[in-house]
C-alpha positions, 0 to 999 in steps of 0.5 A: 391857078386858083387860090386856096380859101381866104378868112374862111369865116361864120357868120352869127347873124345878118351880114353883106352875102347873108340875111342869116347864120351861115359861113362865107369866104373868099377865093382869088380868081381869074377873071377868064374861070370867074363864072365857071367857078362859081356856077360849079362851087353852087353845084358841088355847095347845094349837094353837100349842103342837100346830103346833111339835111339843108336843103333850103339853105341860101347860096351867095355868090359875090364877085370882086376885082381879084374872085369870088366872095361865097356865101351859103346859110346854116343851121345856127347851131353848126356855123363850124361844120358851116365852114366846113362846108363851103370849104369842101365845096370850094376844093370840090369846084377849084378841082373840077374848074383845074381840071383835077380828080375830085375829093371822094363825095361820099368821104366829105359827106360822112366827114360833114355829117359826123361833124354836124352831130357834135357840135350840133346843139338843139336848145340852143336852136330851140330857145333861138327859134322862139325868141325869133317867132316872138320878136325877141332880141337874143345875143349869144356867142360859145361863153353865153346866151342873153335873152333881151338885152340889158336891164331887161334880159337874162343871161344863161351859161350855153350848158344850161339853157331854158326850156323855151315853153317854160321861160317866163317872157314877159320878164326880157325884153328890149331896150333903146338901142343904137348902132353906129358906122361909117368911114369917120365920126363913129366914136364921136356920135356914140360919145354924144348920143350917151351923153343925150341920153344922161340927160334924160336920165337913162343908164347908159351901156357904148362901147369904141374904139377905146371902150366899154362904159356904163354909166359912169364906169369904164367896164374895159379898156381898148377896141370894143367897136366890133361883136366884143364891145357890142354883147359886153354892152348889152349883157350888162343888166345896169344897163337902159340904153345902149349905143354901140360902134360897130366897125367894118371888118366885125360887121364883115366877119360877123355880120351884125351883132345885135338884131332888132335895135331900133335905130341905127346910122350910117354916118359917111364912106370913104376910101378905107381898109379896101381889099379885105374880106373882098370889099375892094371898091367905095361902093362895095365898102359903102353896101358892106358898112349900111350892113347895120340897117339888117340889125333894123326890126320893122319900125326901124329908123335908118340916119343918114347923109343927104350930104354923104355922096357915098351914104346916101347913095348906098342908103338910096340904093337900097330904099325899097328893101329898106321899106319893105322892112318896116324901115323908117329913113331919117335923111341929114343935111348940114344944109335945110334944103339939100334934101335930093334924097329925101325929105329931112330929119335934121340940119342946121337952120337959123344957125341951130340944130334942129329937128324936123315936126308937120314940115316945120324946125323947131331948135333944140340948140345953136351951134356955137352952145356946142364946145365941140363945135368950136363955132362952127369951125368943126364942122363934122362935129355939127354933121355928128351933133345932127347924126346924134340929135336923129337917133336920139329922137327915134330912141325916144329922148326929150328935144331938152335932153338932147339939146343938153347933151349937146350944151354939155359934149367937149373935145377933149380928153373926158368926152371925145378922147384923141379928137381935135384936142387942145392944149396950151403948152407954153403959147403953142396949142399943141392939138391930139388926133387920132384920123388915121385916113385922107377923110377924117385928115380932111376934116382936120385940116380944113378944121386947122386952116381955122388956126393962126399959127407962125410955124407949123408942126405934124406929127403921123405914121400909119400901119404897114398894112395901108397900101400905097394909094391909102397912103399917097391919098393921106399925104395929098391932105398931109401936103396942104397943111402946109408944115414947117415939120413933118415928124414921120413915125412908126408905129411899133406893132403895126408893120403888118408886111412891111419892113420897119422903116418902110412906111415913114421912108414912104411917106416921106417919098411922096410928101416930097414929091408933093412939094414938102422940101427936103429939110421939112422931115425928122424921122422918130422911131414912134408917136413917144419920141416923136412927140418929145421932139415936138415940144422941145421944137414948139415955142408960142404962138405954134401949133403942133398937131399930133396924130397919135395913132397908138402909144395915146397915154404917153402921147396925152401925160407927155403934153399934160407934163409939158404944158403944166 
C-alpha cells in the first residue's frame, strides 16, 4: 500500500527541504492516504527526535505527485543516525496507516541511541559551531575538514581537528566564490567567468561536468559538477577565486556544497531529469536549483534572468525570503527594456554587453567581439556572457578584466569543449555538441538555422533513464533540423533499465511520427562508430552535427584525424 523509503540520504548543507544538516527520503503514497501518512510521520519523527534529545529538530513534509518527501534536521555530527531516525519514523508511520503492529518503540530508541553515541564527534561539532559564530565558511566531509577557502583555508584530518579556542581564526578566511546552476549553460558560464578572473590576475579554481581545474592545471577529469568538485576546488591552497558548477543532483542529495559564497547564478530552468528526489514538475525543479541561493550570506548576490520564464518565476517566489537574508538580486536580459522582474544589472545595449551603473549603462565589449557568440548568432552564449559579467562584477572583477575574458572566450575544445565546437573536414562543417535535453537542443537548432548546408546529418543518442516524454520533446527539436540523415546511437553504459537497442528504436519511431522519412535513419552501436559513418558520409558543403554524450575523446579524435 505504502512504499519503502527511496533515496534515503544525509544532507550536509542547506537544501530544498531543510536549511541545515539532517536527513531526507522519499516515499510513494496514494493520494487518499497522503495526509494521514504525513501526520503519522510527523508524530513518530518528533517522538524519536525528542527521545534522542533533538527537541528543536525541524521536520519537513513536501508532497509530490506520487508521494511525500520527508526530512528532519539533526546535529551536524549525527547525520548517519539521522537517516536511521527518518527511516524508523517512516516504518512506524507506515505500519500505523496500514493497520499493522508498530515496531517496538523502546527497542528502536535504544538502537538509535547506541548509533548516535558511536557516531558522535564532539570536536567536529565544536569546530563547526565556532566557525558559524564567526561567519567562517567550512567545507567538510568524511575525509577532511577545511576551515576557510582556497588560499585562505586550512585543511585538517577528521581525527586531528584543532581546538576552536586555540585556533588562529585570523589566519583563515573566505575568497571570492561563485556557484552556478541551471538546466543549461552552467559549464559555459563557469568557464567564461574563470577566464575573466584569470585576466584579473587570479589563480582560479573551477569545477564543471568535465574537470576540476586550478590555474592552468587540470587536476582531475570527469563529471565534477557536484559537491566533490566544489570541495576539491575549495581545498586547493593555490586558489584565490573559485567558481563551481552546481548541478541539480548534488544539490538535492547533499544540499549546497559551500556555505557563505559571494555570488550565485541561476541560468535557466527547463524540463530535465524530472522524477528524481520527488521533483516531478518544472516549478519544483526550479525551486530545487535555486537552493544555491541558500549558500549566500548577508551581502551575497544572486544573478538571474528576467527572460527565462521558469527561472524568473522561481526567483520572484523567493524574493522576499532572499531580501530578508540580505541577498541582492541582479537581473539580466538580452533586451534592456525587459525589466519586468526588477531593474537590470546586465544586458545587451547598442550591441554591447553592458552593466548598469547609476541608472545608466557602461559597455564592456561588443557582442561580435566574443568569439564564442558567433557574431551574436549563438544567443545562448550571449545570455551566458551576461550572467558571467554580472557574476564578475559581484566578485569584484574590474570591467577591463571582464571584457578581456569575453573577448578571449572561444567555442573550441580548449575554452569550451563540447559546446558547438566546429571543424572543417574536407569542406564539410562538423559540429560537436553535448546538448542532451530539449532546451539545449533548441538553442543548438536555432544556431544551426544560421548555417548554410547542402545536406545535413545529425548523430544522437540518449541515456535510458530519460522518460518517453523527455525523448519525445527532444525529437520535436531534432525533427526541426530537417536532416537528410539521422544517425541514432546507443549510449554504452547508460541503458539504465532499458533493453539494448530500445532507445534508438524509440527515437526512430518518434522521429517518424514527426514526419522524418524512413530512409533517413541509420543506427549504430555507439557514438564512435556513428561518427565514423557520419564522416564517411559527409561531403563538401554538408553540415554534420555530432551530439556525442559519451566517447567524447574518441569522437573528437576521429574528427581531427578526418580533418587532417
